N, C-alpha and C positions, 0 to 999 in steps of 0.2 A: 311743316307744324304740325298737320295735321294727324300725323301718330301721334305725337307728342300728348297733342288734347285728348284722343282716342284712350292713351294709358293712363291719362292721369282721372280721366273720368271712371277706367277699371279699378282704378287702385283704392276710390270710396268706398265708403261701408256698401257690402254688398245687398242690395234691395233684389228683390224677387225678378226673376227675368221675365219679360213683358214679349211674346211671341203674339204671331196672329192667330186670333180664335182663344185666347186663354180668357176665362170668367175673370171680369172685375164687377164688384159690388156683389149684390144681392144674387145667389144662382138664378141662370137662368130657367124658364120654364120647358118643359118639354125633354129635357137629358133622359133619353131612354135609348132602346137597344141602337146598336149600332149596326149597319148594313155593308157588311163585305164581303166581294166573289162570293154571292149568294150565299152566304151562310147569314147567321143572325147571334151576336152577341150581346147579351142583357148586361146592364147594371151589374157590379157585384159578382160579375163571370168571368171566368178565364176560360180559353179556348183553344185548342191545336188542331190546327187541318190543313188538308196539302192545298198546296199553290197550282191548279189546274184550269189553266184560264183558258185552253181551247183543247180538245182531244186530237188536232193534226198532228201528223208525224213529225213537224219541227216546232209546234208549238207547246208538246209535250214535255222536251228539254226545260222548262222551267218548272219541276217536277219538285219543288224545295216543301218543308214543313212551312206552317206559318202561328206565332203565335200569337196571341191577341188577350189584353187582358184591360177589362172593361169597367174604370170604377165606379162604384155606387155614388161618387159626386160627381159634377160639372167641373171640366177643367180642358186643357191641351192637349192635343195627341201627338205624341213621342215616338218615333219610329226609330229601329234600330235597323242595319243591315251589315250582313257579315258575307264571307266567300263569295265577295264578288269575282275574287281571284281565289280559285278551287281551291289553292293549297297553303291558304293561310288561316289555320286551323285554329288558332286560338280564339278569332272574331267569334266562331260559333258556340264555345263555351258561353262566353262572355255573354252572349244572346240567350241560350239557354237559361244559363244559372241567374242572371239577371230576373227573365222571366220566372224563376220556378219559385224567388224569393218573395213573391210581391203577395200581399194578400187584397184582392181587391175591394174587398168590403172596405177597407181602411183607405183607399184612394181615391182621387179624383184624377177625373181625366181616362186619357186611354193609353197604352202602350202597344205597339203593334211590330213585330219581331219578325224578319225574314232571313233568318239566319244560316242558308245556303242557297245564296242567290244563284250560284254555278255547282249545282248537285251534281253535274257530271264529275268537273272537276276536282269536288270534292270525293267522292267514290276512287276518282283516276290518279290523286295527287297531280293533277294536273291545273296550271295557272290559268289555263287559259278555255275558251269554250271547245264545244265538238269542232267547231268549222277553224280550229287556232286560231282563232279573235279574240281581242283583249274585250272584255266586257265594260271595263273602266274607261274606255274611250269609245263608246258607242253610245251611249246617252245623249238624247232622250231617246234615241230611238228612231225605225224607219219601218214600217210593216212592209216597205214596200223594197226591202234590201236582202242583206244575206241575215243568215239565222241568229247571230249575235245580236244586230242591228233591232230586229224582231224580239228578241224575248228582251233586249234593252225596254225598246218601246212598252211591251205590253206588263213592265216592271216599276217603269217611271210612270206611267198612267196612274195605276193607284197609289202611288206614295204619292205625287203632287196633287191627286186630289185627297188625300187623307193625313198628310202630316203637317204640323204647326212648325215641329223642328226634327232633324234628322241626325242620329251620331252613325259613319259608317266605320266598321271596323277593320283593322287591316293589319299585317304583321311585315314585316323584310323580305324582300323577294330573294332568288335564288341565293343561298345561302350565306344571306347579309342578316344580321340582327338590329334589328332599334329599339335603342332606348326608348320607354312609354314616353309619347310625345302624343299632343295636340296639333293638327292642322291646322289656319283658317284662314279665312281673310280678315286681314285688321283694321281694313276699312270699315267693315259692317257691326258695328257696337253690338247688334244682339247675339250674335254668331260667336264675334270676341266673348261676349258675357259667358255663352255656354262652354268656351272653352276654357275658360278660366275657372269657370267653377268647377270643370269636371275634375282640375285637382293633378294633370298629367305632371311627370318630371318638367318637362319643358313644353314654350307653344312658341309656333314656330309658324309664321306668316307667309300668305303665300296665297293668290286664287285657284292657286290648283289648275291643271290640264284641259283644255277643251277637251269633251265627253267625257270627263270623271261624272259619277254621279253628282258630286259633292259641289261639283263648279255649278253643272244644269239644274241642279235643286236651289241652287242660291238666286242662279239667273231667274228663276219662276218665284222669289221671293220668300223661301223658304230656310230662315237661318241651318247650316249644316256645316258640321266638323268630323275632321278623321279623326281617329285615334290609333294609333301605329304601336304596335309593342312585338318585342321577341323577334323569334325565327320561322319560317314557314316549315310546313309537314310537323310540326311538333304540337304537343300540348305542353304550356310550358304553365302549372300553377301560380306562379308568382305575377306574372303578366296577365293571368286571366283574369284573378281577384284584385289587381288595381282598377282593369276595366270595370269588373262589377261595380267597384267602388264608384267610380267615377262618373257610370250610369247614375247610381242611387245620388249622387250628389246632384247631378242634374236635376232628376225627377226632384225633389227637395227645393233646389233652386225658383224650380216652375211651378211649386208648391202642387203636387200631384202627391208626395208621400210628406209623412212629417220625419222625426229621426235630427241626430247633427251630423251636417256635411263635416267630411276633413277640410283641410285647408285650402285653399283655391292655389294655383300655379303664382308666384309672386312675380311681379312685374319686370323684377330682372331677370328672371329666365324665360323673360319674352322674348323672340328673337324674329327679326325683320327678314334675315334671309340665312339659308345656307348652301357650302358649296360640298360637290363629290371631289377628294384628292383621288386621282388612277395613278396607275402603273405609266411610270414614264417610257414613253418610246423605247425599245431595245432591252427593257429590265425587267421582262418576264421573267418566272421563276415559282418558286415555291416561297407565299406568304406567310410571314409571322406575324403578329401584331404587336408592339409595345406597349401602348397603352390599352384603355381599358373603357367600355359604355362609360357615358358621363364624366369621363375627365375632363377638367380644364386644361385649355395648354394655351401655352405664348408661342409666336412667330419662332420658330426654329427648333421647337423642342421635338427630339426623335420620337415619332410614331407608327413607325414598321419597317423592319428589315425585310429584304426578298433575297434569297437565296438562287443562282442558277445551279441545279443540279446537275448539270455536263460539265462546270467550269471551277465549282466552287466559289465563282465571287461573289461578295455581297455587296448589295447595293441599300443604304439606310436612306430612308425619304423622310424629309425633315419637315414640318409645317408652316406652309409660308404664311398663316395666319393665326391671330389669335382666336381663340372661342371655345365651345364645349363639344365633345365627342358625342354625336348621337345617333348613330349608324354605324355597322362595322362589319364587313365580311369576316367569315370564319377563317381560319388558317387552311390552305387550299393553295394550287396550283393556278397560277394568273399570268393573263400576257398584257400587252402594252394596252394602256386605256381603258381597262377593269379598275370599276370603281371598290376604292378598297377602305376609306374612314369618308364619313359623312362627318362636317363640320357647322356648326352653327356659330352664326357669329352676326355683329350689329345687333348690339339689341334693341329693340325696336324702341325704347325711351332715348335713343340716342340718332335714332333714323332721320333725316331729313325729308324722304318724301319712300313710296312703298314702290319698292321694285320687285314683284315677287320671281323667283325663280324656278 
């Protein structure tokens, strides 16, 4: 019943999002320059500079650019992170374009963007860090561990110090596309409000894996969401624009900028869980989808076909559940167990308990 209560609350008239550190009532005195990474950003100013925390050989791998817009008026600090997985390129353009469109003279609060957290992966097209580890499983970091944990610690320290809310920008992985979606811990009302305000096609519940930036920031008390959209290794204009508008919607909700936000994600498009449908044992071959991203499906509907290129035998994959397709592999050669179609099910309004997957 906890989920039902949260969704009912979120379906009421949307009020300004409240986050820790947000101004309430008269503007507080002392709104002045922001000191970040040994730089100073004055109210009404935008700056770009290199994130170079340390000159050591390993520390220098965190050599991304940082974008900061300091509003002329007091307000919260919203942080954007992208390219934690170095092959998920849409996020870079969302962060860059969101920053480019801001006028700090007409803005309240601060936007901090780290648009290429894994700069090495961005340059090389690699999902992983130089030591072949996943940065999004290494937070909050460990300075006495491997290179990825070292970088995670440097980044997490700055974000947790300055952010009042976080949007982490991602795409699908390994030749899989994601329908524009926001992932959020449904049990946190502040994070859920951020997610709905963003206005993605669907909202998917879940706390996220241990070591992911979103989960660790949430554990640190900072409302955080993930935006997932599109394919890796590409720049996709529609998914990028959807993300830029979502960031703007959140900023409007936080009182950071004016304007008219687009409609929030409706409650019926908020799901408590999702499941990847995989290649059954022994049915590898050439995969062709039958349905497309965003389709609503019923149990028993045909969603994919797999052809064995050696025998010309065909395997039809029916859906074992009702739901909406929110992720899908592109046509390719697949093997037993490979994730093909991601189906969101169990609308959160109908869920009896939170069981994130």
